[in-house]
Structure formats: structure tokens, C-alpha cells
C-alpha positions in Angstrom: -14.6 -6.8 18.0 -12.9 -4.3 20.3 -13.1 -0.7 19.2 -11.0 0.9 21.9 -7.9 2.2 20.1 -6.9 4.7 22.8 -6.8 4.9 26.5 -9.0 7.5 28.2 -6.1 9.8 28.5 -5.2 9.5 24.8 -8.9 10.0 23.9 -9.1 13.1 26.0 -5.9 14.5 24.4 -7.4 14.0 20.9 -10.5 16.0 22.0 -8.6 19.1 23.1 -6.1 21.6 21.8 -2.5 20.6 21.5 -0.3 22.0 24.2 1.8 24.0 21.8 1.0 25.2 18.3 4.0 25.9 16.0 4.5 29.5 14.9 4.2 28.4 11.2 0.8 26.9 11.9 -0.3 30.1 13.7 0.6 32.1 10.6 -1.1 29.6 8.3 -4.3 28.8 10.1 -4.8 31.6 12.7 -4.2 34.6 10.4 -7.6 36.3 9.8 -8.2 37.4 6.2 -10.3 40.4 5.2 -13.1 37.9 4.5 -12.7 36.3 7.9 -12.9 39.7 9.6 -16.0 40.6 7.7 -17.7 37.4 8.9 -17.2 38.3 12.6 -20.5 39.4 14.1 -20.7 43.1 14.8 -20.9 42.9 18.6 -19.6 45.3 21.1 -18.5 42.6 23.5 -14.8 41.8 22.7 -15.1 38.3 24.2 -17.7 37.4 21.6 -15.6 38.7 18.8 -12.5 36.9 20.1 -14.5 33.6 20.7 -15.9 33.6 17.2 -12.6 34.3 15.6 -10.8 31.6 17.7 -13.5 29.0 16.7 -13.0 30.0 13.1 -9.2 29.5 13.2 -9.5 26.3 15.3 -11.9 24.7 12.9 -9.5 25.5 10.0 -6.6 24.1 11.9 -8.0 21.0 13.6 -11.1 20.2 11.7 -13.2 20.5 14.8 -13.5 22.8 17.8 -12.8 21.5 21.3 -15.6 22.0 23.9 -13.3 23.9 26.2 -12.3 26.9 24.1 -10.5 28.4 27.1 -7.9 25.6 26.9 -6.5 27.0 23.7 -2.7 27.6 23.9 -2.1 31.2 25.2 0.1 32.0 22.2 -2.8 31.2 19.8 -5.3 33.3 21.8 -2.8 36.2 21.9 -2.1 35.8 18.2 -5.8 36.1 17.3 -6.5 38.8 19.9 -3.8 41.1 18.5 -5.5 41.0 15.1 -8.8 42.1 16.7 -7.2 44.7 18.9 -8.6 43.1 22.1 -7.1 41.7 25.3 -6.6 37.9 25.4 -8.0 37.6 28.9 -11.5 38.6 27.7 -11.9 35.1 26.3 -12.7 33.9 29.9 -16.2 35.6 29.5 -17.0 33.7 26.3 -19.4 30.9 26.3 -21.5 32.1 29.3 -24.4 31.7 27.0 -24.1 28.3 25.3 -26.5 29.2 22.5 -24.2 32.1 21.5 -21.2 29.7 21.2 -23.3 27.2 19.2 -24.6 29.9 16.9 -21.1 31.1 16.3 -19.9 27.6 15.5 -22.6 27.1 12.9 -21.8 30.4 11.4 -18.1 29.5 11.3 -18.8 26.2 9.6 -20.9 28.0 6.9 -18.2 30.6 6.4 -15.4 28.0 5.9 -17.6 25.6 3.9 -17.6 22.9 6.5 -20.6 20.6 7.2 -21.3 17.7 9.5 -20.6 14.2 8.5 -23.6 12.4 7.0 -24.2 8.7 6.1 -22.9 9.1 2.6 -19.8 10.8 3.9 -19.2 8.0 6.3 -19.5 5.4 3.5 -17.2 7.4 1.3 -14.6 7.8 4.1 -14.9 4.1 5.0 -14.1 3.1 1.4 -11.2 5.5 1.1 -9.9 4.3 4.5 -10.1 0.7 3.3 -7.7 1.4 0.5 -5.2 2.9 3.1 -5.8 -0.1 5.4 -4.9 -2.5 2.5 -1.5 -0.8 2.6 -0.9 -0.4 6.3 -3.6 -1.0 9.0 -1.9 0.4 12.0 -4.9 1.8 14.0 -3.4 5.1 15.1 -2.1 5.7 11.5 -5.6 5.0 10.1 -7.2 7.3 12.7 -4.8 10.2 11.8 -5.4 9.6 8.1 -9.2 9.7 8.6 -8.9 13.0 10.5 -6.7 14.5 7.8 -9.1 13.3 5.1 -12.1 14.9 6.9 -10.3 18.2 7.3 -9.3 18.1 3.6 -12.9 17.4 2.6 -14.1 20.2 5.0 -16.1 17.8 7.1 -16.4 18.5 10.8 -14.6 15.7 12.7 -17.0 13.6 14.7 -16.2 12.2 18.1 -13.2 10.1 18.8 -15.2 7.0 19.7 -17.1 7.2 16.4 -13.9 7.3 14.5 -12.4 4.5 16.6 -15.3 2.4 15.6 -14.9 3.3 11.9 -11.2 2.4 12.0 -11.9 -0.9 13.7 -14.6 -1.8 11.2 -12.2 -0.8 8.3 -9.4 -3.0 9.7 -11.8 -5.9 9.9 -12.9 -5.3 6.3 -9.2 -5.1 5.3 -8.5 -8.5 6.9 -11.4 -10.0 4.9 -10.3 -8.4 1.7 -6.7 -9.6 2.2 -8.0 -13.1 2.8 -10.1 -13.0 -0.4 -7.1 -11.8 -2.4 -5.1 -14.8 -1.1 -7.9 -17.3 -1.7 -6.3 -18.8 -4.9 -3.2 -19.9 -3.0 -4.9 -20.8 0.3 -5.7 -24.3 -0.7 -6.3 -27.0 2.0 -2.7 -28.2 1.4 -1.4 -24.7 1.8 -3.3 -24.1 5.0 -2.0 -27.4 6.5 1.5 -26.3 5.6 1.0 -22.9 7.2 -0.4 -24.6 10.4 2.7 -26.8 10.6 4.8 -23.6 11.0 3.2 -23.1 14.4 3.7 -26.7 15.7 6.8 -27.8 17.7 9.4 -29.5 15.6 11.1 -32.3 17.6 14.3 -32.3 15.4 14.9 -28.6 15.9 13.5 -28.2 19.4 11.3 -25.3 18.3 8.5 -24.4 15.9 9.4 -23.9 12.3 8.3 -20.3 12.6 10.8 -19.7 15.4 13.5 -21.5 13.4 12.9 -19.4 10.3 12.9 -16.2 12.3 16.2 -16.9 13.9 18.9 -14.6 12.3 22.4 -15.8 11.4 24.8 -14.8 14.2 28.0 -15.1 12.2 29.4 -15.4 8.6 30.9 -18.8 9.2 30.4 -21.7 6.8 28.3 -23.5 9.4 25.9 -20.5 9.7 25.7 -20.3 5.9 24.8 -23.9 5.7 22.0 -23.3 8.2 20.6 -20.5 6.1 20.9 -22.6 3.0 18.8 -25.2 4.8 16.1 -22.6 5.4 16.3 -21.6 1.7 15.8 -25.2 0.7 12.8 -25.6 3.0 11.2 -22.4 1.7 11.6 -23.5 -1.9 10.0 -26.9 -1.0 6.9 -25.1 0.3 6.3 -23.6 -3.1 6.5 -20.0 -2.0 8.2 -18.9 -5.2 5.2 -20.0 -7.3 2.7 -18.0 -5.2 1.0 -15.2 -7.1 0.6 -12.2 -4.9 0.1 -9.4 -7.5 -3.3 -8.6 -6.0 -1.8 -7.8 -2.6 -0.3 -4.3 -2.0 3.5 -4.6 -1.4 3.2 -2.3 1.6 0.5 -4.5 3.0 2.6 -7.6 2.5 5.6 -6.1 4.3 3.4 -4.9 7.1 1.8 -8.4 7.6 5.2 -10.0 7.5 6.4 -7.6 10.2 3.4 -8.5 12.4 4.1 -12.2 11.9 7.7 -11.8 13.0 6.6 -10.1 16.2 3.8 -12.5 17.0 4.3 -15.6 19.1 3.2 -19.0 17.6 0.6 -19.3 20.4 -0.9 -15.9 19.5 -1.0 -16.9 15.8 -2.7 -20.2 16.6 -5.4 -18.4 18.6 -6.0 -15.9 15.7 -8.9 -16.5 13.4 -8.0 -18.1 10.0 -8.9 -14.9 8.2 -6.0 -13.2 10.0 -3.6 -16.1 10.7 -3.1 -17.3 7.1 -2.4 -14.0 5.5 0.2 -13.2 8.2 1.9 -16.6 7.6 1.8 -16.2 3.8 3.4 -12.8 4.0 6.0 -14.0 6.5 7.1 -16.9 4.2 7.3 -14.6 1.1 9.2 -12.0 3.0 11.4 -14.7 4.6 12.4 -16.1 1.2 13.6 -12.8 0.1 15.4 -12.1 3.4 17.1 -15.4 3.6 18.2 -15.3 -0.1 19.8 -11.9 0.5 21.4 -13.1 3.7 22.9 -16.2 2.0 24.4 -14.0 -0.8 25.8 -11.5 1.6 27.2 -14.2 3.9 28.9 -16.0 1.0 30.4 -12.7 -0.2 31.7 -12.0 3.3 33.1 -15.6 3.6 35.0 -15.0 0.3 36.1 -11.5 1.4 37.3 -12.9 4.8 39.2 -15.8 3.1 40.8 -13.3 0.7 41.7 -10.9 3.5 43.3 -13.8 5.4 45.3 -14.8 2.3 46.6 -11.2 2.1 47.5 -11.3 5.8 49.3 -14.7 5.3 51.4 -13.1 2.5 52.3 -10.2 4.7 53.3 -12.5 7.6 55.3 -14.6 5.1 57.2 -11.5 3.9 58.0 -10.5 7.4 59.2 -14.0 8.3 61.3 -14.2 5.1 62.8 -10.7 5.4 66.1 -11.8 6.9 66.5 -14.7 4.5 65.7 -12.5 1.5 68.4 -10.0 2.7 70.9 -12.8 2.9 70.1 -13.9 -0.7 70.5 -10.4 -1.9 74.0 -10.2 -0.4 74.9 -13.5 -2.0 73.5 -12.5 -5.4 75.5 -9.2 -5.2 78.7 -11.1 -4.6 77.9 -13.6 -7.3 77.1 -10.9 -9.9 80.2 -8.9 -9.0 82.3 -12.0 -9.5 80.7 -12.7 -12.9 81.2 -9.1 -14.1 84.8 -8.8 -12.8 86.8 -8.2 -16.1 90.0 -9.4 -14.4 88.7 -12.9 -14.1 89.0 -14.9 -17.3 86.1 -17.2 -18.3 88.0 -20.5 -17.6 88.7 -19.3 -14.1 85.2 -17.9 -13.4 83.7 -21.1 -11.8 86.7 -21.8 -9.6 86.8 -18.2 -8.5 83.0 -18.4 -7.6 83.5 -21.6 -5.7 86.4 -20.0 -3.8 84.3 -17.1 -2.7 81.0 -19.0 -2.4 81.2 -22.7 -1.8 79.0 -25.1 -3.7 77.2 -26.0 -0.4 76.3 -22.4 0.3 75.0 -21.9 -3.3 73.0 -25.2 -3.1 71.4 -24.1 0.2 70.7 -20.7 -1.2 69.0 -22.2 -4.3 66.8 -24.5 -2.2 65.8 -21.6 0.1 65.1 -19.4 -3.0 62.5 -21.9 -4.1 60.6 -21.1 -0.9 61.1 -17.4 -1.2 60.4 -16.8 -4.8 56.9 -15.2 -5.5 54.9 -14.8 -8.7 55.9 -11.9 -10.9 52.6 -10.1 -10.0 53.2 -11.1 -6.4 49.5 -11.9 -5.8 48.4 -14.0 -2.9 46.2 -16.5 -4.7 48.5 -19.3 -3.6 47.7 -18.4 0.0 44.0 -18.1 -0.9 44.2 -21.6 -2.2 45.1 -22.7 1.3 41.6 -21.6 2.4 40.0 -24.3 0.3 39.1 -26.4 3.4 37.3 -23.4 5.0 35.3 -22.6 1.9 34.7 -26.2 1.0 32.4 -26.5 4.1 29.7 -24.3 2.4 30.5 -23.6 -1.2 29.2 -26.9 -2.8 25.9 -26.5 -0.9 25.7 -22.8 -1.9 26.3 -23.6 -5.6 23.7 -26.4 -5.5 21.1 -24.2 -4.0 21.7 -20.8 -5.7 21.6 -20.5 -9.5 23.2 -17.5 -11.2 21.8 -16.3 -14.6 23.0 -13.6 -16.9 20.7 -11.0 -18.5 21.4 -8.8 -21.3 21.8 -5.2 -20.2 20.3 -2.2 -22.1 23.8 -1.1 -22.7 25.5 -3.1 -25.5 28.3 -5.5 -24.5 27.5 -5.0 -20.8 26.1 -7.8 -18.7 24.3 -7.8 -15.4 24.0 -10.7 -13.1 21.0 -11.8 -11.1 20.6 -14.8 -8.9 17.7 -16.9 -7.7 17.2 -19.8 -5.4 16.4 -22.7 -7.7 
């Protein structure tokens, strides 16, 4: 399998000093202790003393020493030179004798407790890296983790190409391990089902994979019904019954993400050991995602219908403002007449009819029936008018999603959970 994780430029960058070293790192890794200073060879040549010290600090910082020591950032060279009371430019004379530089490097490794990577170290690193790959097998991440592990274990980092090969082999092992973990559910029937996801579906005009990956573009009842159809399909595949405890949750999420980005053609070309875990992870992740989307969409549909009912009430009040004012005037005249002490009871009705004719009172009563609101003045009656809108998706939603109550740890409190059933 290919083992080239980086381009030539990227590989060269990982074999040299960084362009800039943060001041905090200079203080942490490039400060020479009394023990460090005592380890520096007693030589008169300032360039040899500076070269040795710079190799020591670099190994502590990077886990290896680049071949071209003169490419070290000037700030780092100056930081070390000041501690030795030498000029930074003398470094240019260091390394004229290759044996001196090599002897210094071996002495630095001994001083810091570093040693070269052996076969047992490689096997230990590979097993450790496999555990990381079973969580997330992004090549560059595994490479960086391997470098950090080597530095922590005080092992001199080998060449980039060797680590690239180790990462590639580890990813291949992780694929095989993942496939083995999923073997109990990867029956022949399950594999046939997974393969159908990559085949064109005439009814939908696309593959089932593409259909399941399409997000809802609105919160309309039609869009919700479409998502409920996906939920019904996923339930029919038996995804809910799959036991994936052996698979690391981070690994599952990572594989699902890869499946979402991969084309059906690319997945068809992938070997079974890679294709089926990707599709399994995708279906499991898709079930959770679609379920969440359905609940959120239904909640938004209800919220939208409720908001529109409130807007309808507000519009109703504005439209009825003039008529309400007229009824208040009529009521005021009526009450003043009833409360007038100069009008005897036998003359009350005739007096009212004189001031307000029966026709006016009748029209006012009929109009009041339209104006009168509930005592709490809620807008549930307007919400009821949204029945036709919610009826488009609510029955299917209730048939597809089952709500169950669970007893909370706090007495007399209940929490609600839902599941697609």
C-alpha cells in the first residue's frame, strides 16, 4: 500500500528546524542548566561549545537534531550563545569536521538519556499507535502522535520515511482490527444491504447513500415527512439492533465522517475491509442524526405554528380595534342609562330604546360575539386553525417516533426520552 503521507516539501519541512520558535519554548527547552553546562566539552573553540549546546537543546525540543544545524532560527542560536558568552556567528564554523559533530550528538544523547530506536521500540510504538488509530486514523495526526511519543520516551526520532511507513502499516492494521470487531454484524445479508446503498435507486434517481446524506433544507411538513421516510428505512435495516460496543466511539464518528465525504464510486472501489466499516458507521451515525433532525424539525413546526397563531391574534386585535372602541362607547352609554337614578325602573327599557335603538343593540351583540376573547386571552383558537398545516406530518411523526417516560433520580420529577420505534 502507498506509504507517502507527505509531499517532498512537507517531508523536508519535518526534517528541519521550524521557522520560528516561541519564546516560551526557548525558555523551556533552550535554557542550559548547571548540569547541561558541565556536560559541554572543555574546548577553547567557541563554535564547538555553541554547536554542542545547540544540539543538546534541539534534541530536547524536537526529539532529533536536523542535519543542517546552521538552519536553526537566529533567536534560538542567540538565546543559547548568550548563556555561553559567545557570539552567535561562530556557529558557522561548527561541523567542519563531521566526526566532531557526530561525537557531540552521541554525547548529548547520553547526557539526556536518549537512545536510538530498536526493533522492540518499534513494536511497542506500533502497538501504542494502533490504539490511537482505532480512535482516529488521520495520517498526519498519527505521525505527530508518534513523534511526540518518541520524544516522551526519549527515543531519537528516526527518518520521516520510516515513520511514514510505520503510520501506513498501523492504519492498515487498524482497518483489519475494525473489520474484525464488526464481524458479528457483517453477515452476508448485512453486506448485501450495505452494497445496495451504493447502487442507483430508480425511484429516487440517486443512490440510497446520496439520498440519506441529503440534509433537510426547510422545516416544512413535506421536509419532515421526507426525513421520517429516512428514519423508517434506517429502522428497517436493523441498525438499532447492531452491537457496536467493541468499536471506539471516536473511531465510529471518524469513519462516518469519511463515508459522508466519499463518493459511492470510491466506496465501491474500496476493499471490503474498508468499505463495510465505513458504511456501518455511516448508517449508525445517520440514524442518530436523522432522529435528532426529525425532533428538531417537529419542534420548529410547532413553534412556527404557535408563532403564527400569535401573529393572527395580533392582526385580529388591530382589525377589531375600531369596532371594539365603538362597543365601549355603546357600553358606556348603556351603563350610564342603567345607573341614572332619575330614571325609574318601569321607564328604564323605554329610555334605553330611546337612546339606543333595538337594531343598534342587536348589531352590537352580534358583533360582540366576534370580538369577545377568552378570559386568559390566549390564541389557542388561532392555533387550532393551523390544524391542516400540522396534519401533513404529525400522524406520520407520531407513528414513527415513540415517547417514553423514565423516572428521574429526583422524586416526583420526570424526564422524557424518545426513540424511533
